[in-house]
Structures are given as structure tokens and as C-alpha cells.
C-alpha positions as CSV (number, residue, x, y, z in Angstrom):
1,X,13.4,-16.4,17.6
2,X,10.1,-14.5,18.2
3,X,11.6,-11.1,17.1
4,X,12.4,-12.6,13.6
5,X,8.7,-13.3,13.0
6,X,6.6,-10.5,11.5
7,X,3.1,-9.9,10.3
8,X,2.0,-12.1,7.3
9,X,2.3,-10.3,4.0
10,X,-1.0,-8.8,2.7
11,X,0.7,-7.2,-0.3
12,X,3.1,-9.1,-2.6
13,X,5.6,-7.4,-4.9
14,X,4.1,-6.6,-8.4
15,X,0.6,-7.1,-7.1
16,X,-2.1,-4.7,-8.4
17,X,-3.5,-2.8,-5.4
18,X,-6.1,-0.1,-4.6
19,X,-4.5,3.2,-3.5
20,X,-6.6,5.5,-1.5
21,X,-6.0,9.1,-0.4
22,X,-8.3,10.4,2.4
23,X,-8.4,14.1,3.5
24,X,-11.5,14.9,5.5
25,X,-14.5,14.2,3.3
26,X,-12.3,13.9,0.1
27,X,-11.5,10.4,-1.0
28,X,-9.5,9.6,-4.1
29,X,-8.9,6.0,-5.3
30,X,-6.8,4.6,-8.1
31,X,-5.0,1.4,-9.0
32,X,-1.3,0.9,-8.4
33,X,1.4,-1.8,-8.5
34,X,3.2,-2.7,-5.3
35,X,6.9,-2.4,-5.5
36,X,7.6,-4.2,-2.3
37,X,6.1,-7.0,-0.1
38,X,4.5,-5.8,3.1
39,X,2.2,-6.7,6.0
40,X,-0.5,-4.9,7.9
41,X,0.5,-1.3,8.9
42,X,3.9,-1.5,7.1
43,X,5.0,1.2,4.6
44,X,5.1,0.1,1.0
45,X,6.1,1.9,-2.3
46,X,3.4,1.8,-5.0
47,X,3.6,2.9,-8.6
48,X,0.4,4.8,-9.8
49,X,-0.6,3.0,-13.0
50,X,-2.1,6.1,-14.5
51,X,0.8,8.6,-14.0
52,X,3.7,6.1,-13.3
53,X,4.6,8.2,-10.3
54,X,5.9,6.3,-7.2
55,X,4.2,7.0,-3.9
56,X,4.4,5.5,-0.4
57,X,1.6,4.4,1.9
58,X,0.5,2.1,4.6
59,X,-1.1,-1.3,4.1
60,X,-4.7,-1.5,5.4
61,X,-6.5,-4.6,6.7
62,X,-8.2,-5.2,3.4
63,X,-4.9,-5.1,1.5
64,X,-5.4,-1.6,0.1
65,X,-2.8,1.1,0.5
66,X,-3.6,4.5,2.2
67,X,-1.3,7.1,0.7
68,X,-0.5,10.7,1.7
69,X,-0.1,10.2,5.4
């Protein structure tokens, strides 16, 4: 049925992704590893490869993850 079809996945589990934090003019980027599969606008958990900390963020159209929302 139509309600069972969702957005196509832009991020696959274990994929290396770019994480971005934006606060006004401040922009911080780093690499992370996606812990879930997700499509555009969905929330996904990502492990920061530098600190090993897990954060959550939203999938952007280019497949990056915007964190800290």
C-alpha cells in the first residue's frame, strides 16, 4: 500500500558520512559512521570517528548529516 513506501535511503548502515553542526556563522564538520539506514529528512544515529561519541542528526539532500538540531 502507499503508506508502506517511504523515501529512498540516502544513508546506509556503516556508511562513512559527513556530519555538520551549524550555529549562526559557526560551521563544524567531521566524519562519522552511520549506525542506521535513513532517507531524506529522517533522523539517524552517527558515531563520530574522532571521539567515538554517538550523536543524532537529520539526513540532508546531499547525504550529509546535520547534527545538533
